[in-house]
C-alpha positions in Angstrom: 116.4 119.9 104.0 112.6 119.7 103.3 110.5 116.8 104.6 109.5 114.3 101.9 105.9 114.6 100.8 103.2 112.7 98.9 100.2 113.8 96.9 97.3 114.4 99.3 93.7 113.7 98.4 93.1 117.4 98.1 95.8 117.6 95.4 98.3 119.3 97.7 101.5 118.0 99.3 101.7 116.7 102.9 104.9 116.4 104.8 105.9 113.0 106.1 105.7 113.0 109.9 108.4 111.5 112.1 107.9 107.9 113.0 106.4 107.1 116.4 108.4 105.3 119.0 107.7 101.5 118.9 106.8 101.5 115.2 110.4 100.9 113.9 109.4 97.4 112.7 107.3 99.1 110.0 110.5 100.5 108.4 110.9 97.1 106.8 107.7 95.2 107.5 108.6 92.5 105.0 111.8 91.5 107.0 110.0 91.8 110.3 107.2 89.5 109.1 109.6 86.9 107.6 111.6 86.8 110.8 108.4 86.6 112.9 104.9 85.5 112.2 105.7 84.4 108.6 109.0 82.7 109.4 107.5 79.4 108.3 107.1 80.9 104.8 110.5 82.5 104.6 112.9 81.6 101.8 116.4 82.6 102.9 119.9 82.8 101.5 122.4 84.4 103.8 120.8 87.6 105.1 118.4 87.9 102.2 114.7 86.9 102.8 111.7 86.6 100.5 108.3 85.0 100.3 107.6 82.1 98.0 106.8 83.6 94.6 103.2 82.2 94.6 102.5 83.8 98.0 104.0 87.3 97.7 106.6 89.0 95.4 108.2 90.9 98.3 111.8 90.4 99.4 114.0 92.0 102.0 117.7 93.0 101.9 119.6 93.5 105.1 120.0 97.1 106.3 123.6 97.3 105.0 123.7 95.1 102.0 127.1 94.3 100.5 128.2 92.4 97.3 127.7 89.0 98.9 124.1 89.9 99.9 123.3 91.0 96.3 124.8 87.8 95.1 122.5 85.9 97.5 119.5 87.9 96.2 120.5 87.0 92.7 120.8 83.3 93.6 117.3 83.4 95.1 115.7 85.2 92.2 117.6 83.5 89.4 119.3 85.1 86.4 117.0 87.8 85.0 114.7 87.4 87.9 113.0 90.4 89.7 113.5 91.4 93.3 110.7 93.6 94.8 111.8 95.7 97.7 109.8 98.0 100.0 112.1 98.4 102.9 115.0 100.9 103.3 116.5 102.1 100.0 119.3 99.8 98.9 121.5 100.6 96.0 122.3 97.4 93.9 125.8 97.0 92.4 126.5 97.6 88.7 124.7 95.3 86.3 121.4 95.4 88.2 118.6 97.3 86.6 115.6 99.1 88.1 112.5 98.0 86.2 109.8 99.5 88.4 109.5 102.1 91.1 106.0 103.0 92.5 106.0 105.8 95.1 103.8 104.8 98.0 102.6 105.8 101.5 102.4 103.9 104.7 99.5 104.7 107.0 98.9 103.4 110.6 95.6 102.9 112.4 96.4 103.3 116.1 92.9 104.8 116.6 91.0 102.5 114.2 88.9 100.1 116.3 87.2 98.3 113.4 83.7 96.9 113.3 82.4 93.4 112.6 79.9 93.1 109.8 77.3 90.3 109.6 77.3 90.5 105.8 81.0 89.8 105.5 82.2 86.3 104.7 85.5 84.6 105.3 87.4 83.6 102.2 89.7 80.6 101.9 91.5 78.4 99.3 88.2 77.4 97.6 87.5 81.1 96.9 90.9 81.8 95.3 89.7 81.6 91.6 87.1 84.3 92.3 89.6 86.3 94.3 92.2 86.2 91.5 89.5 87.2 89.0 88.4 90.2 91.1 92.0 91.3 91.6 92.7 91.0 87.8 89.8 93.4 87.2 90.5 95.9 89.9 94.3 95.8 90.3 94.7 96.6 94.0 98.2 95.2 94.1 99.9 91.8 94.3 97.6 88.9 95.0 98.8 85.4 94.0 97.5 81.9 94.2 98.7 81.3 97.7 98.4 84.8 99.1 95.3 83.7 100.9 97.5 81.6 103.2 98.6 84.8 104.9 95.2 84.7 106.5 92.2 86.9 107.4 90.7 87.5 103.9 87.1 88.7 104.0 84.6 89.3 101.2 81.2 90.6 100.3 79.0 88.7 97.9 76.1 89.8 95.8 73.9 87.2 94.1 76.5 84.7 95.1 79.3 86.5 93.3 82.3 88.0 95.1 82.2 91.7 94.5 84.6 93.1 97.2 87.3 91.9 99.4 90.1 92.8 101.8 92.6 90.9 103.9 95.6 90.6 106.1 99.1 90.4 104.6 102.3 91.5 106.4 102.6 90.7 110.1 105.5 92.6 111.8 105.4 92.2 115.6 102.4 94.0 117.0 101.0 95.1 113.6 99.1 93.6 110.7 98.8 95.0 107.3 95.4 95.4 105.6 95.8 94.6 101.9 94.0 93.7 98.6 91.2 96.1 99.3 89.1 96.1 96.1 85.6 96.4 94.8 84.0 95.3 91.5 83.5 98.5 89.4 79.8 97.8 89.2 79.5 97.9 93.0 81.6 100.9 93.9 80.2 103.9 95.7 78.2 101.7 98.2 80.7 101.7 101.1 81.8 98.1 100.6 85.5 98.9 100.9 84.8 100.8 104.1 82.9 97.9 105.7 85.7 95.4 104.7 88.5 97.5 106.0 86.7 98.0 109.3 85.9 94.3 109.5 89.5 93.3 108.9 90.7 95.9 111.4 88.3 94.4 114.0 90.0 91.0 113.6 93.4 92.5 113.9 92.4 94.3 117.1 91.1 91.1 118.6 94.6 89.7 118.5 95.9 92.8 120.3 97.6 94.1 117.2 97.4 97.4 115.3 96.3 97.7 111.7 98.4 99.5 109.1 98.4 99.6 105.3 100.1 100.8 102.2 98.8 102.6 99.1 100.3 104.0 95.9 100.9 107.7 96.4 98.9 108.5 93.4 95.8 106.6 94.7 94.4 109.7 96.3 90.9 108.2 96.4 92.0 105.3 98.6 94.2 107.5 100.8 91.2 109.8 101.4 89.1 106.9 102.4 91.7 105.5 104.8 92.1 108.9 106.4 88.4 109.2 106.9 88.5 105.9 108.7 91.2 107.2 111.1 94.4 106.0 109.5 97.2 108.6 109.4 100.4 109.0 107.4 103.4 107.5 109.0 105.9 107.7 106.1 106.4 107.9 102.4 107.9 104.7 100.9 108.1 103.0 97.6 107.8 99.7 95.8 111.0 99.2 93.8 111.7 96.3 91.5 115.3 95.5 90.5 116.3 92.9 88.0 119.1 90.4 88.4 121.8 90.8 85.7 123.4 88.1 83.6 125.5 85.7 85.7 128.8 87.1 84.6 127.7 90.5 85.8 126.6 89.5 89.3 129.1 91.2 91.7 130.3 88.6 94.2 128.6 85.8 92.4 130.0 82.3 91.9 
């Protein structure tokens, strides 16, 4: 069997390396976060976990989901609702429909020390309208009205306007994900993303944790940037969205 691969920045294919010992929590970082640092945010039914929908769209199924687990997921999401998964592949029962599947990569930064930057500002709830506007224009991935509550969001302003940002999202034990890395198109090519990723990484390192991140496998420009900063491929993954069927089709449902 050949090793799975993802499109490299060079346009070639790179094999996915074996996972390092001690990084198993990254196999399902959503679940590890909701059972740990983000337990106060967890919405739970049976063995199914998810974030509040205005915080993050991610959910987590147990490693061996059965009909009752899928019924619980359906109850959490509601009829016709979507369940976004990024942990181990889980095959839903008949009636569920896959409505999205984005191939991705997971990279870890064991050797990324980070660097503080005097020009970087901390972002909070008052900055959310600007953050949402920047995300809408740059589309780095999910960022919702309460995502900022996950903490550690930093930005760079020019003329008072927010032109670049990055922050911390998932928090499995010993690790913190760098996410929402984006730059206004008019300010790209000036190293702002690099400065922000290193600044966020510095804050993660100060807690004694290790940074990691995800990227769409097709986003070769971002992957190349992260590799230059010292991140390395840990595994290929995916962001899969499945939709809850009509109530009479939910296997195991009431």
